[in-house]
N, CA, C and O atoms as a GROMACS GRO file, in nm:
protein
  476
    1GLN      N    1   6.489  -7.257   4.533
    1GLN     CA    2   6.446  -7.373   4.590
    1GLN      C    3   6.256  -7.371   4.567
    1GLN      O    4   6.174  -7.290   4.611
    2VAL      N    5   6.237  -7.479   4.493
    2VAL     CA    6   6.079  -7.478   4.458
    2VAL      C    7   6.013  -7.541   4.573
    2VAL      O    8   6.064  -7.633   4.637
    3GLN      N    9   5.888  -7.483   4.602
    3GLN     CA   10   5.816  -7.575   4.673
    3GLN      C   11   5.659  -7.535   4.640
    3GLN      O   12   5.612  -7.429   4.680
    4LEU      N   13   5.589  -7.626   4.568
    4LEU     CA   14   5.482  -7.577   4.551
    4LEU      C   15   5.353  -7.617   4.607
    4LEU      O   16   5.346  -7.740   4.613
    5VAL      N   17   5.232  -7.549   4.656
    5VAL     CA   18   5.138  -7.574   4.744
    5VAL      C   19   5.026  -7.572   4.694
    5VAL      O   20   5.014  -7.478   4.614
    6GLU      N   21   4.919  -7.648   4.706
    6GLU     CA   22   4.797  -7.628   4.658
    6GLU      C   23   4.708  -7.611   4.785
    6GLU      O   24   4.732  -7.661   4.895
    7SER      N   25   4.600  -7.530   4.752
    7SER     CA   26   4.510  -7.526   4.836
    7SER      C   27   4.347  -7.497   4.774
    7SER      O   28   4.324  -7.458   4.660
    8GLY      N   29   4.273  -7.518   4.847
    8GLY     CA   30   4.109  -7.499   4.803
    8GLY      C   31   4.048  -7.645   4.787
    8GLY      O   32   3.934  -7.661   4.744
    9GLY      N   33   4.115  -7.730   4.818
    9GLY     CA   34   4.032  -7.854   4.806
    9GLY      C   35   3.938  -7.880   4.940
    9GLY      O   36   3.952  -7.819   5.046
   10GLY      N   37   3.864  -7.958   4.922
   10GLY     CA   38   3.779  -8.029   5.006
   10GLY      C   39   3.622  -8.095   4.946
   10GLY      O   40   3.587  -8.137   4.836
   11LEU      N   41   3.562  -8.081   5.057
   11LEU     CA   42   3.400  -8.158   5.028
   11LEU      C   43   3.322  -8.085   4.974
   11LEU      O   44   3.286  -7.978   5.024
   12VAL      N   45   3.270  -8.140   4.832
   12VAL     CA   46   3.162  -8.008   4.772
   12VAL      C   47   3.057  -8.104   4.720
   12VAL      O   48   3.102  -8.210   4.677
   13GLN      N   49   2.957  -8.091   4.718
   13GLN     CA   50   2.838  -8.148   4.657
   13GLN      C   51   2.813  -8.132   4.505
   13GLN      O   52   2.844  -8.027   4.448
   14ALA      N   53   2.756  -8.241   4.436
   14ALA     CA   54   2.755  -8.257   4.316
   14ALA      C   55   2.690  -8.108   4.252
   14ALA      O   56   2.592  -8.065   4.312
   15GLY      N   57   2.722  -8.057   4.177
   15GLY     CA   58   2.702  -7.954   4.084
   15GLY      C   59   2.745  -7.804   4.132
   15GLY      O   60   2.702  -7.700   4.081
   16GLY      N   61   2.852  -7.813   4.258
   16GLY     CA   62   2.874  -7.703   4.319
   16GLY      C   63   2.984  -7.642   4.246
   16GLY      O   64   2.988  -7.640   4.123
   17SER      N   65   3.068  -7.595   4.317
   17SER     CA   66   3.192  -7.529   4.276
   17SER      C   67   3.313  -7.517   4.385
   17SER      O   68   3.292  -7.495   4.504
   18LEU      N   69   3.450  -7.537   4.322
   18LEU     CA   70   3.558  -7.480   4.400
   18LEU      C   71   3.628  -7.440   4.333
   18LEU      O   72   3.618  -7.469   4.214
   19ARG      N   73   3.733  -7.354   4.379
   19ARG     CA   74   3.850  -7.303   4.329
   19ARG      C   75   3.988  -7.336   4.393
   19ARG      O   76   4.019  -7.305   4.508
   20LEU      N   77   4.065  -7.402   4.307
   20LEU     CA   78   4.188  -7.449   4.353
   20LEU      C   79   4.299  -7.347   4.335
   20LEU      O   80   4.289  -7.281   4.231
   21SER      N   81   4.403  -7.320   4.414
   21SER     CA   82   4.508  -7.237   4.412
   21SER      C   83   4.635  -7.310   4.416
   21SER      O   84   4.648  -7.412   4.482
   22CYS      N   85   4.725  -7.261   4.348
   22CYS     CA   86   4.860  -7.321   4.359
   22CYS      C   87   4.956  -7.207   4.372
   22CYS      O   88   4.932  -7.106   4.305
   23ALA      N   89   5.060  -7.210   4.448
   23ALA     CA   90   5.164  -7.136   4.448
   23ALA      C   91   5.313  -7.159   4.510
   23ALA      O   92   5.344  -7.245   4.593
   24ASP      N   93   5.377  -7.086   4.464
   24ASP     CA   94   5.534  -7.166   4.503
   24ASP      C   95   5.591  -7.045   4.643
   24ASP      O   96   5.611  -6.923   4.647
   25SER      N   97   5.601  -7.162   4.745
   25SER     CA   98   5.647  -7.089   4.858
   25SER      C   99   5.797  -7.089   4.853
   25SER      O  100   5.856  -7.036   4.947
   26GLY      N  101   5.848  -7.129   4.780
   26GLY     CA  102   6.016  -7.119   4.773
   26GLY      C  103   6.064  -7.007   4.710
   26GLY      O  104   5.991  -6.908   4.711
   27THR      N  105   6.171  -7.002   4.654
   27THR     CA  106   6.261  -6.876   4.647
   27THR      C  107   6.281  -6.877   4.493
   27THR      O  108   6.326  -6.767   4.458
   28ALA      N  109   6.263  -6.963   4.387
   28ALA     CA  110   6.293  -6.996   4.261
   28ALA      C  111   6.244  -6.897   4.188
   28ALA      O  112   6.132  -6.848   4.196
   29ALA      N  113   6.348  -6.862   4.103
   29ALA     CA  114   6.302  -6.723   4.007
   29ALA      C  115   6.277  -6.822   3.883
   29ALA      O  116   6.328  -6.934   3.872
   30ASP      N  117   6.188  -6.764   3.792
   30ASP     CA  118   6.147  -6.782   3.664
   30ASP      C  119   6.061  -6.934   3.629
   30ASP      O  120   6.061  -6.996   3.523
   31LEU      N  121   5.997  -6.961   3.745
   31LEU     CA  122   5.912  -7.064   3.749
   31LEU      C  123   5.800  -7.069   3.686
   31LEU      O  124   5.734  -6.970   3.719
   32ASN      N  125   5.766  -7.109   3.641
   32ASN     CA  126   5.649  -7.125   3.502
   32ASN      C  127   5.530  -7.232   3.579
   32ASN      O  128   5.530  -7.353   3.560
   33LEU      N  129   5.463  -7.184   3.640
   33LEU     CA  130   5.333  -7.294   3.691
   33LEU      C  131   5.260  -7.307   3.556
   33LEU      O  132   5.258  -7.212   3.478
   34ARG      N  133   5.199  -7.428   3.527
   34ARG     CA  134   5.151  -7.438   3.394
   34ARG      C  135   5.066  -7.550   3.391
   34ARG      O  136   5.023  -7.559   3.276
   35ALA      N  137   5.021  -7.640   3.464
   35ALA     CA  138   4.884  -7.717   3.456
   35ALA      C  139   4.852  -7.796   3.610
   35ALA      O  140   4.922  -7.787   3.710
   36TRP      N  141   4.754  -7.857   3.597
   36TRP     CA  142   4.664  -7.914   3.696
   36TRP      C  143   4.662  -8.070   3.632
   36TRP      O  144   4.635  -8.091   3.513
   37TYR      N  145   4.691  -8.166   3.720
   37TYR     CA  146   4.647  -8.292   3.692
   37TYR      C  147   4.592  -8.371   3.820
   37TYR      O  148   4.610  -8.337   3.937
   38ARG      N  149   4.529  -8.469   3.779
   38ARG     CA  150   4.458  -8.498   3.891
   38ARG      C  151   4.489  -8.685   3.914
   38ARG      O  152   4.531  -8.752   3.820
   39GLN      N  153   4.464  -8.738   4.033
   39GLN     CA  154   4.484  -8.867   4.035
   39GLN      C  155   4.374  -8.951   4.122
   39GLN      O  156   4.403  -8.949   4.242
   40ALA      N  157   4.252  -9.027   4.091
   40ALA     CA  158   4.199  -9.092   4.167
   40ALA      C  159   4.249  -9.220   4.210
   40ALA      O  160   4.335  -9.277   4.143
   41PRO      N  161   4.206  -9.269   4.312
   41PRO     CA  162   4.256  -9.407   4.384
   41PRO      C  163   4.235  -9.518   4.246
   41PRO      O  164   4.148  -9.525   4.160
   42GLY      N  165   4.357  -9.596   4.271
   42GLY     CA  166   4.403  -9.668   4.164
   42GLY      C  167   4.409  -9.628   4.032
   42GLY      O  168   4.431  -9.719   3.951
   43LYS      N  169   4.396  -9.518   3.988
   43LYS     CA  170   4.418  -9.477   3.858
   43LYS      C  171   4.539  -9.409   3.826
   43LYS      O  172   4.606  -9.389   3.928
   44PRO      N  173   4.595  -9.363   3.716
   44PRO     CA  174   4.694  -9.310   3.700
   44PRO      C  175   4.691  -9.152   3.686
   44PRO      O  176   4.590  -9.112   3.630
   45ARG      N  177   4.772  -9.062   3.722
   45ARG     CA  178   4.755  -8.953   3.726
   45ARG      C  179   4.746  -8.879   3.562
   45ARG      O  180   4.827  -8.893   3.470
   46ASP      N  181   4.608  -8.792   3.564
   46ASP     CA  182   4.609  -8.754   3.428
   46ASP      C  183   4.588  -8.590   3.411
   46ASP      O  184   4.561  -8.517   3.506
   47LEU      N  185   4.603  -8.550   3.292
   47LEU     CA  186   4.597  -8.423   3.301
   47LEU      C  187   4.446  -8.365   3.319
   47LEU      O  188   4.347  -8.430   3.286
   48VAL      N  189   4.441  -8.255   3.366
   48VAL     CA  190   4.327  -8.182   3.360
   48VAL      C  191   4.301  -8.067   3.291
   48VAL      O  192   4.199  -8.044   3.225
   49ALA      N  193   4.425  -7.970   3.311
   49ALA     CA  194   4.401  -7.868   3.229
   49ALA      C  195   4.545  -7.788   3.238
   49ALA      O  196   4.598  -7.786   3.349
   50GLU      N  197   4.615  -7.718   3.119
   50GLU     CA  198   4.714  -7.692   3.111
   50GLU      C  199   4.720  -7.558   3.024
   50GLU      O  200   4.623  -7.521   2.958
   51PHE      N  201   4.836  -7.491   3.029
   51PHE     CA  202   4.869  -7.387   2.949
   51PHE      C  203   4.953  -7.440   2.853
   51PHE      O  204   5.035  -7.526   2.885
   52THR      N  205   4.943  -7.400   2.736
   52THR     CA  206   5.024  -7.438   2.623
   52THR      C  207   5.111  -7.325   2.564
   52THR      O  208   5.176  -7.260   2.646
   53SER      N  209   5.121  -7.294   2.446
   53SER     CA  210   5.185  -7.182   2.415
   53SER      C  211   5.143  -7.037   2.451
   53SER      O  212   5.036  -6.992   2.408
   54GLY      N  213   5.219  -6.967   2.524
   54GLY     CA  214   5.164  -6.834   2.525
   54GLY      C  215   5.040  -6.849   2.657
   54GLY      O  216   5.066  -6.898   2.767
   55ASP      N  217   4.922  -6.803   2.623
   55ASP     CA  218   4.797  -6.785   2.723
   55ASP      C  219   4.710  -6.910   2.636
   55ASP      O  220   4.591  -6.921   2.666
   56ASN      N  221   4.750  -6.979   2.559
   56ASN     CA  222   4.644  -7.052   2.508
   56ASN      C  223   4.626  -7.194   2.611
   56ASN      O  224   4.722  -7.234   2.676
   57THR      N  225   4.531  -7.242   2.616
   57THR     CA  226   4.495  -7.374   2.730
   57THR      C  227   4.443  -7.493   2.654
   57THR      O  228   4.397  -7.486   2.540
   58ASN      N  229   4.454  -7.617   2.735
   58ASN     CA  230   4.388  -7.728   2.691
   58ASN      C  231   4.364  -7.780   2.792
   58ASN      O  232   4.432  -7.765   2.893
   59TYR      N  233   4.222  -7.880   2.780
   59TYR     CA  234   4.150  -7.929   2.863
   59TYR      C  235   4.111  -8.084   2.846
   59TYR      O  236   4.085  -8.130   2.734
   60ALA      N  237   4.108  -8.147   2.939
   60ALA     CA  238   4.063  -8.305   2.954
   60ALA      C  239   3.937  -8.264   2.908
   60ALA      O  240   3.880  -8.163   2.948
   61ASP      N  241   3.883  -8.361   2.805
   61ASP     CA  242   3.754  -8.366   2.713
   61ASP      C  243   3.657  -8.383   2.872
   61ASP      O  244   3.566  -8.300   2.876
   62SER      N  245   3.662  -8.451   2.965
   62SER     CA  246   3.575  -8.455   3.064
   62SER      C  247   3.551  -8.331   3.163
   62SER      O  248   3.454  -8.316   3.238
   63VAL      N  249   3.651  -8.254   3.146
   63VAL     CA  250   3.635  -8.107   3.219
   63VAL      C  251   3.594  -8.006   3.148
   63VAL      O  252   3.545  -7.910   3.207
   64LYS      N  253   3.603  -8.006   3.020
   64LYS     CA  254   3.591  -7.909   2.919
   64LYS      C  255   3.426  -7.808   2.936
   64LYS      O  256   3.320  -7.871   2.937
   65GLY      N  257   3.426  -7.705   2.945
   65GLY     CA  258   3.318  -7.653   2.977
   65GLY      C  259   3.263  -7.634   3.130
   65GLY      O  260   3.163  -7.574   3.167
   66ARG      N  261   3.341  -7.691   3.192
   66ARG     CA  262   3.301  -7.703   3.369
   66ARG      C  263   3.438  -7.636   3.434
   66ARG      O  264   3.433  -7.561   3.532
   67PHE      N  265   3.571  -7.676   3.362
   67PHE     CA  266   3.692  -7.631   3.469
   67PHE      C  267   3.727  -7.484   3.376
   67PHE      O  268   3.677  -7.461   3.266
   68THR      N  269   3.813  -7.404   3.440
   68THR     CA  270   3.903  -7.324   3.396
   68THR      C  271   4.051  -7.282   3.426
   68THR      O  272   4.072  -7.232   3.537
   69ILE      N  273   4.132  -7.294   3.359
   69ILE     CA  274   4.264  -7.260   3.413
   69ILE      C  275   4.285  -7.114   3.415
   69ILE      O  276   4.248  -7.045   3.320
   70SER      N  277   4.343  -7.062   3.518
   70SER     CA  278   4.413  -6.925   3.498
   70SER      C  279   4.527  -6.909   3.580
   70SER      O  280   4.565  -7.000   3.653
   71ARG      N  281   4.595  -6.776   3.571
   71ARG     CA  282   4.704  -6.762   3.656
   71ARG      C  283   4.695  -6.602   3.699
   71ARG      O  284   4.614  -6.519   3.657
   72ASP      N  285   4.798  -6.583   3.793
   72ASP     CA  286   4.834  -6.426   3.794
   72ASP      C  287   4.974  -6.442   3.785
   72ASP      O  288   5.035  -6.496   3.877
   73LYS      N  289   5.033  -6.400   3.681
   73LYS     CA  290   5.170  -6.409   3.622
   73LYS      C  291   5.258  -6.298   3.754
   73LYS      O  292   5.370  -6.320   3.801
   74VAL      N  293   5.184  -6.205   3.782
   74VAL     CA  294   5.273  -6.115   3.883
   74VAL      C  295   5.317  -6.186   4.004
   74VAL      O  296   5.430  -6.199   4.051
   75LYS      N  297   5.198  -6.228   4.044
   75LYS     CA  298   5.203  -6.305   4.189
   75LYS      C  299   5.251  -6.458   4.180
   75LYS      O  300   5.292  -6.514   4.281
   76ASN      N  301   5.246  -6.518   4.069
   76ASN     CA  302   5.315  -6.636   4.017
   76ASN      C  303   5.209  -6.759   4.097
   76ASN      O  304   5.259  -6.840   4.175
   77LEU      N  305   5.066  -6.760   4.066
   77LEU     CA  306   4.984  -6.806   4.121
   77LEU      C  307   4.907  -6.888   3.993
   77LEU      O  308   4.869  -6.830   3.891
   78VAL      N  309   4.893  -7.021   4.016
   78VAL     CA  310   4.787  -7.078   3.928
   78VAL      C  311   4.655  -7.124   3.986
   78VAL      O  312   4.648  -7.173   4.098
   79TYR      N  313   4.532  -7.104   3.895
   79TYR     CA  314   4.378  -7.141   3.965
   79TYR      C  315   4.379  -7.253   3.887
   79TYR      O  316   4.463  -7.289   3.805
   80LEU      N  317   4.230  -7.328   3.936
   80LEU     CA  318   4.147  -7.408   3.872
   80LEU      C  319   4.013  -7.381   3.954
   80LEU      O  320   3.990  -7.410   4.072
   81GLN      N  321   3.926  -7.312   3.854
   81GLN     CA  322   3.802  -7.329   3.870
   81GLN      C  323   3.715  -7.434   3.841
   81GLN      O  324   3.702  -7.486   3.730
   82MET      N  325   3.649  -7.467   3.949
   82MET     CA  326   3.562  -7.595   3.918
   82MET      C  327   3.450  -7.579   3.916
   82MET      O  328   3.399  -7.537   4.020
   83ASN      N  329   3.379  -7.601   3.820
   83ASN     CA  330   3.214  -7.564   3.807
   83ASN      C  331   3.118  -7.678   3.779
   83ASN      O  332   3.152  -7.754   3.689
   84ARG      N  333   3.007  -7.702   3.842
   84ARG     CA  334   2.953  -7.827   3.804
   84ARG      C  335   3.018  -7.941   3.825
   84ARG      O  336   3.029  -8.028   3.738
   85VAL      N  337   3.069  -7.950   3.944
   85VAL     CA  338   3.126  -8.082   3.972
   85VAL      C  339   3.060  -8.202   3.971
   85VAL      O  340   2.938  -8.200   3.986
   86LYS      N  341   3.131  -8.326   3.953
   86LYS     CA  342   3.047  -8.452   3.951
   86LYS      C  343   3.115  -8.524   4.068
   86LYS      O  344   3.215  -8.491   4.131
   87PRO      N  345   3.038  -8.625   4.079
   87PRO     CA  346   3.129  -8.741   4.176
   87PRO      C  347   3.244  -8.782   4.132
   87PRO      O  348   3.336  -8.803   4.212
   88GLU      N  349   3.261  -8.801   3.985
   88GLU     CA  350   3.374  -8.848   3.917
   88GLU      C  351   3.499  -8.748   3.914
   88GLU      O  352   3.604  -8.795   3.869
   89ASP      N  353   3.499  -8.654   3.944
   89ASP     CA  354   3.575  -8.546   3.956
   89ASP      C  355   3.676  -8.548   4.070
   89ASP      O  356   3.780  -8.482   4.073
   90THR      N  357   3.623  -8.650   4.183
   90THR     CA  358   3.688  -8.718   4.326
   90THR      C  359   3.826  -8.747   4.275
   90THR      O  360   3.848  -8.822   4.181
   91ALA      N  361   3.924  -8.678   4.348
   91ALA     CA  362   4.064  -8.705   4.295
   91ALA      C  363   4.153  -8.604   4.405
   91ALA      O  364   4.113  -8.508   4.471
   92VAL      N  365   4.296  -8.669   4.396
   92VAL     CA  366   4.377  -8.551   4.438
   92VAL      C  367   4.430  -8.466   4.326
   92VAL      O  368   4.459  -8.505   4.212
   93TYR      N  369   4.439  -8.348   4.374
   93TYR     CA  370   4.482  -8.258   4.240
   93TYR      C  371   4.600  -8.208   4.252
   93TYR      O  372   4.641  -8.183   4.365
   94TYR      N  373   4.654  -8.189   4.175
   94TYR     CA  374   4.822  -8.172   4.167
   94TYR      C  375   4.861  -8.042   4.073
   94TYR      O  376   4.832  -8.037   3.953
   95CYS      N  377   4.919  -7.954   4.132
   95CYS     CA  378   4.971  -7.867   4.043
   95CYS      C  379   5.099  -7.839   4.016
   95CYS      O  380   5.185  -7.820   4.103
   96THR      N  381   5.124  -7.832   3.853
   96THR     CA  382   5.276  -7.843   3.811
   96THR      C  383   5.355  -7.739   3.747
   96THR      O  384   5.290  -7.653   3.689
   97GLY      N  385   5.481  -7.728   3.746
   97GLY     CA  386   5.558  -7.609   3.709
   97GLY      C  387   5.668  -7.663   3.678
   97GLY      O  388   5.705  -7.775   3.714
   98ASN      N  389   5.746  -7.562   3.588
   98ASN     CA  390   5.898  -7.597   3.564
   98ASN      C  391   5.994  -7.476   3.522
   98ASN      O  392   5.960  -7.371   3.468
   99ARG      N  393   6.101  -7.509   3.554
   99ARG     CA  394   6.180  -7.375   3.498
   99ARG      C  395   6.310  -7.439   3.437
   99ARG      O  396   6.333  -7.559   3.454
  100TRP      N  397   6.381  -7.370   3.377
  100TRP     CA  398   6.491  -7.375   3.308
  100TRP      C  399   6.635  -7.318   3.383
  100TRP      O  400   6.642  -7.208   3.437
  101VAL      N  401   6.730  -7.400   3.374
  101VAL     CA  402   6.842  -7.396   3.455
  101VAL      C  403   6.953  -7.406   3.368
  101VAL      O  404   6.951  -7.521   3.325
  102ALA      N  405   7.050  -7.345   3.321
  102ALA     CA  406   7.190  -7.403   3.232
  102ALA      C  407   7.125  -7.472   3.125
  102ALA      O  408   7.167  -7.586   3.106
  103GLY      N  409   7.038  -7.435   3.056
  103GLY     CA  410   6.962  -7.541   2.943
  103GLY      C  411   6.900  -7.638   2.974
  103GLY      O  412   6.878  -7.712   2.878
  104LYS      N  413   6.850  -7.680   3.094
  104LYS     CA  414   6.816  -7.829   3.170
  104LYS      C  415   6.664  -7.801   3.207
  104LYS      O  416   6.663  -7.730   3.308
  105ARG      N  417   6.566  -7.822   3.173
  105ARG     CA  418   6.439  -7.834   3.214
  105ARG      C  419   6.435  -7.924   3.365
  105ARG      O  420   6.484  -8.035   3.382
  106PHE      N  421   6.372  -7.854   3.450
  106PHE     CA  422   6.322  -7.917   3.584
  106PHE      C  423   6.174  -7.899   3.616
  106PHE      O  424   6.117  -7.791   3.632
  107ASP      N  425   6.122  -8.016   3.622
  107ASP     CA  426   5.959  -8.017   3.681
  107ASP      C  427   5.961  -8.025   3.816
  107ASP      O  428   6.053  -8.063   3.888
  108TYR      N  429   5.844  -7.984   3.848
  108TYR     CA  430   5.813  -7.980   3.998
  108TYR      C  431   5.650  -7.984   4.036
  108TYR      O  432   5.565  -7.923   3.971
  109TRP      N  433   5.622  -8.063   4.146
  109TRP     CA  434   5.486  -8.103   4.161
  109TRP      C  435   5.492  -8.040   4.330
  109TRP      O  436   5.590  -8.022   4.403
  110GLY      N  437   5.333  -8.014   4.357
  110GLY     CA  438   5.301  -7.995   4.457
  110GLY      C  439   5.263  -8.135   4.530
  110GLY      O  440   5.274  -8.242   4.470
  111GLN      N  441   5.221  -8.125   4.651
  111GLN     CA  442   5.186  -8.244   4.722
  111GLN      C  443   5.039  -8.292   4.699
  111GLN      O  444   5.002  -8.404   4.735
  112GLY      N  445   4.956  -8.201   4.635
  112GLY     CA  446   4.805  -8.241   4.595
  112GLY      C  447   4.716  -8.182   4.724
  112GLY      O  448   4.759  -8.160   4.838
  113THR      N  449   4.582  -8.164   4.675
  113THR     CA  450   4.494  -8.129   4.752
  113THR      C  451   4.389  -8.227   4.707
  113THR      O  452   4.391  -8.272   4.592
  114GLN      N  453   4.284  -8.268   4.808
  114GLN     CA  454   4.210  -8.365   4.782
  114GLN      C  455   4.067  -8.309   4.756
  114GLN      O  456   4.010  -8.248   4.848
  115VAL      N  457   4.021  -8.322   4.666
  115VAL     CA  458   3.873  -8.283   4.586
  115VAL      C  459   3.747  -8.435   4.624
  115VAL      O  460   3.746  -8.546   4.569
  116THR      N  461   3.673  -8.392   4.715
  116THR     CA  462   3.576  -8.507   4.694
  116THR      C  463   3.441  -8.464   4.665
  116THR      O  464   3.402  -8.383   4.748
  117VAL      N  465   3.365  -8.489   4.584
  117VAL     CA  466   3.240  -8.463   4.521
  117VAL      C  467   3.140  -8.589   4.606
  117VAL      O  468   3.150  -8.711   4.614
  118SER      N  469   3.056  -8.503   4.655
  118SER     CA  470   2.944  -8.635   4.696
  118SER      C  471   2.837  -8.612   4.593
  118SER      O  472   2.835  -8.506   4.531
  119SER      N  473   2.753  -8.703   4.573
  119SER     CA  474   2.628  -8.717   4.520
  119SER      C  475   2.508  -8.725   4.547
  119SER      O  476   2.425  -8.737   4.457
   0.00000   0.00000   0.00000
């Protein structure tokens, strides 16, 4: 069973920093925690940062140079370091991961953590 849990969200002033964490509190093996998305009110859920092949990363243009995705493969945690945050970064942030079972891919999402940036 997979249960992704995000933490680290909260209220921060513009220009400040936050670090989000995501862990699987379930018992699934071979879960690949791979990306962060965010969703602002009235907007679609958009990619923020992801691991592509191997340890290569990809970022939304709006966060390049400010956010960093990283992971601890031993503990199976994924992080999002958010620096120089802006009011437009306000959103619910979700982590996502996947695993392969019998040749079929299963995707999982956390419940999200709210990030609010005040101006």
